N, C-alpha and C positions, 0 to 999 in steps of 0.2 A: 442654380443656386437655392433663390429661394425653398427647392424641395429637399436639398438634402437638410438642411437647419430641423425642414420638420420631421425630421423621420428621425430624426438623431434627437428629437425633442422628445416624439413617440416611443422611441427605444430606451433613454433614457427613462420616461416614465415609468413603462409597462415591465422596464430588464433591472431600472433601475442599475449601481454601477461595477459589473458581474469581471468580477474578474476570474484572472483565466494563467492556474489552474485555480478552482474554491480553496476554498478554506477545507472543506470537507477528504475532496481530492491531495493538498499538501498533508492532513496526519497524518492516512490511509499512510500514501509514498514516506513521511519519515517512520513512520511502523514497522511498513513494510525494510525500508533500508536498515532499521535495528535489529531489524529479526534476522535480512539476511548477516552480515553482524556479525551478530551472536554461531549462529551456523558455521560462519566462517573460520572460528572458536573450535567452536566445539571440533570441526572436522581435524581442524588441527594438533588439534588436544592428544587426540584420538588412533592418529597416523606417529604423535612421538607414545606414545604409550605404545602402540602395536608395535611399538620397535623397541622397547626395552622390556624388560619380566624383571619383573614385580608378580608382589601378595595378595598387593591387591585390586588387580589390572580387569580382572574379568568386572567384581564390584566396579568399578568408576571408570567401565567400555558400558558397563549394561544401564549405569545413572549416566548417562551422554546421551543414550540410543532413546531412554525414556524421553527426554530433555527435546531432543533432538523431532518425539511426536509428536511435544505440546506445540516446539516452533509448530510442524509441519500445520495443522489443525488452525495454529492465533494465523498463520500467515496462508489462507486458506482462505476466514473468514476477512481478515481484514484487503483482501483483494476481491474478494465479490463486496464492499465495502463501497472502495476505489473503482470499481468497473461503474457499481450502482449512481456516485456520484457527478462519477465522464459522460454516463447518459444523461443526470438528471441539468448539468450542465450545457448537453446538446441537445436536447429540450426549452429549455429556458435559449440557448441564440434562437432556436427555432430550424431545427436539421433532423430532428429528430420528432416523428409523432409519440403524443404519448400515452396513443395505449397497446 
């Protein structure tokens, strides 16, 4: 029983109060969720535009495609940040080597 308390105190001194998921992971997940919701909106709007005939249809579709490309780049950036934050958490918890 005494060893358990010592281990807990030792971990608290070195790790602090590590929340899971970390703040960095939460921020990344939130950004990814926002991007995903925007992509869904764009896909729905693109589908609606495809079913209608109109003069500005091609321009609207190309603008949506540009935005989708931008969202894809932002997704990749945030996904990389999320993975890095998860790796840092695993290192702090002692589940992965820092090398």
